[in-house]
Structures are given as structure tokens and as C-alpha cells.
Steps between C-alpha positions, in 0.01 A plus 500: 500500500743212445771643725792378286796718599827376348693216346708375790650201326487235233470124518635217284459126540824308447625144508804545726550788742876443530552516123280807480682679780841434347393642164335816635766559765813438296371606161279797587609617848181408684535465878335245724254657744463191720556124475234293320187469711147358478247715319279676757177311560277782374687531170516123453126480556431784257717338232343157548817343642367382835616145565799526269859573599542859381832672570590856411822695463506881500772664291538875473658751265483879525225483760274271294427144608442188293355199681596167345267211580578128491219249549505128578361311327578735209252617243546509125847583363567819307368454142755411235597746225342809659460827310445865593148478361393224738229615742701373798794730417593728791841660518676705765680805360830575676674835438877474468775757541701372202356262240834361377608409853158350579510289184852381582389391846195323363708315240675311780170337597388387152153647538276394212449800269168631379650791306687438177840660449558631852375823655289721274482879485134584443398807298384814680140414411537186714667679790859504378617249762756229446346167597566128504263213586597156631376219725584374847573128566128415507411694184357813662587808290705798614604825334803723551442867415740792467354847478577719198663793683775274627379497858224322696162653565489738796406239757804288405766773487640426845455124484825305542626235265442399141144365525280765659149375575173409331349774286188310394354162421345445157233243413383386159123530459278366225208741551622852574156635586436220750840546663452876530150455639635267770798715598329840487166373632517269804868572561474875445829546312541796266648510150827693511632450147407332173703411194522279194835324454606350169795479263816291470635596844177385668509179297852421621415597858194274516647217292206529261453566130344840420320567831258786562424534870293740708692595815288645782645610834267507802563628850357438845460795741860435603638499145828308509550233389222488243308256280555483125265334252633349178229441240632354176300607197736276307606227511172368635537385860518125508342289771798276579329349803183555696461791738468576779785312656466372852739676743684168536577487126846617401368758249295669772588860584342754730479870566485565874287801594436651840136576574339720762143374445505127427123457532443784254747352253338157517159656444600694189687200357190282538276771355734513199457127443824373653533229763755605760597252769553643847642358820257445783657778706488752214875558509562394140316440175595369157343562161588407143468781245338470156801312354573300813775720644502474878424780745565448871352759733615547860388740768709815530 
């Protein structure tokens, strides 16, 4: 058994922690958990950052934590002209209490849009949510979502403020079967929902012409937040730059999972043909998925 229990956070590599904090704090109501600090030795070792100056900043919203990583010397910059179909795409989906107010707040920070024409109301077949996609100062994508009944999902109903938490993180994958095999095999996640999104609203949301995208939600034993797979049947996923990215590269992102049996997880990952890297003390491990998306595992 792999022993994966829950998503306990997300990671993004950025160029400037101060710029990142200002955007997420002032634009999206994230709170600082602690001042910037060195990455723990075990995690640095697992991510191949030993010997480099690696500093992390934890920001939190609605009980979910995003760890922003800055590395000196820096790795590759975020690729130019990114698209939703790129295999390094990974967004964080943030539920909001009121989309108009959230959009007005965001407009003050000139966030680069992904969506065309503002927030989009998706048809019932695509979940009926109102959604808008954009990018942070480094180029990492984000999504605002407003639920169709006019109120947040149950776990957000008592959350304060306009921006409520992180509902899920979605990754673009080029081979859906390979991605599912990785997530439901070694990681032990379960498929919670499947759908096929298409139409003019989806095109405007994704900033693409005539997309058709499989959307698969997967859950760990502790189900929230969850993983979402985006597999574009059209347009064909382009390979804008090589994958996987090194954790020091600005396009690098990570799911952070807690694990109760690290040795078991490492064994099943190796048996499945992956090459996880673990710290000498077994406290942390890192593995790139089939499309290069990062997965950091830490002991529960």
C-alpha cells in the first residue's frame, strides 16, 4: 500500500517571494503563515536542491496552504506565450463568494487573463459554475469559481471573506490513461467524477478555439481539496518546452501529499517504472508524474 492520505498543500516556484506575497495577499486574501525560511533539508534533498539557496514562503487561504519556492541561482524562467494545453499547466481553483466583487478586486492588480471576455457561466453539462482563469506575476495559472446555486460548497459556507479557499488543482495531461494509471495506481486516488467540456463558454474560459476537454476529478482518502485532470482532445496539446521541469525552474509546480508508509510508496512507484528521489532520512520524497508535474511526499 502506498499510504498516500491527503493533499496537504501545493507548491509553486517563483522568481521573487515579495512580489508573489503582495499579489496573493492583496489580490486574493492569502495570509502569511510564517516569514520566508530555508526549505527543510529533507525536502531540499528530495527535490534535488541540496547546495542551492532554496527559500520558501507558506501562504494560506481557507485552511489550504501554498508553498512558494525561490531558488538561487534560479532555474529556467516561465515559458513565454503559455497556453492551457501546455503539459506544465497547473492551476489552483479558488471559490469566491461573489464573482463580480472578486473580478473587481483582481482588476486592480492587472493579472494577465487566460479567459476571453471575463468570467464565463458554463452550461449545466459542464457543472454550471461561473469561472475565470488568469495568471499570477510569474505566469502560474489560477481560476476563480462561483457555484451555480449562488452559495459556496458546503465546506466553504462559513468561510469569511470574498476568496474562500482552494477547491482543487487541475493539471493538463497529454496521455489520460498514463495519468490515471499513475494517480489511481501508485498514489491510490479514486475517480470521483468525469465529464467532457466543450462549447463557446469553455473556449472563452480556456482562451482556446473550439476546445474539447476531458475533465476527471480524483480524490485521496481525505477528499478535499482534490486533483483534476484536463485532457484536451482538441486542440492537440502542444509541447511548448521540455518536461519535466526541475523544481528550481519557474514553471515547476507540486502537489504536496502526506504519506503514512513512505517505504511502501517508494516501492510501488519504482515498480510502476517511476524514479522517485527520497531524502536519506525517509522524511520526504519527490517524483515527477507522466507529464512532468511534481509530487512532493512528506511523512504524516
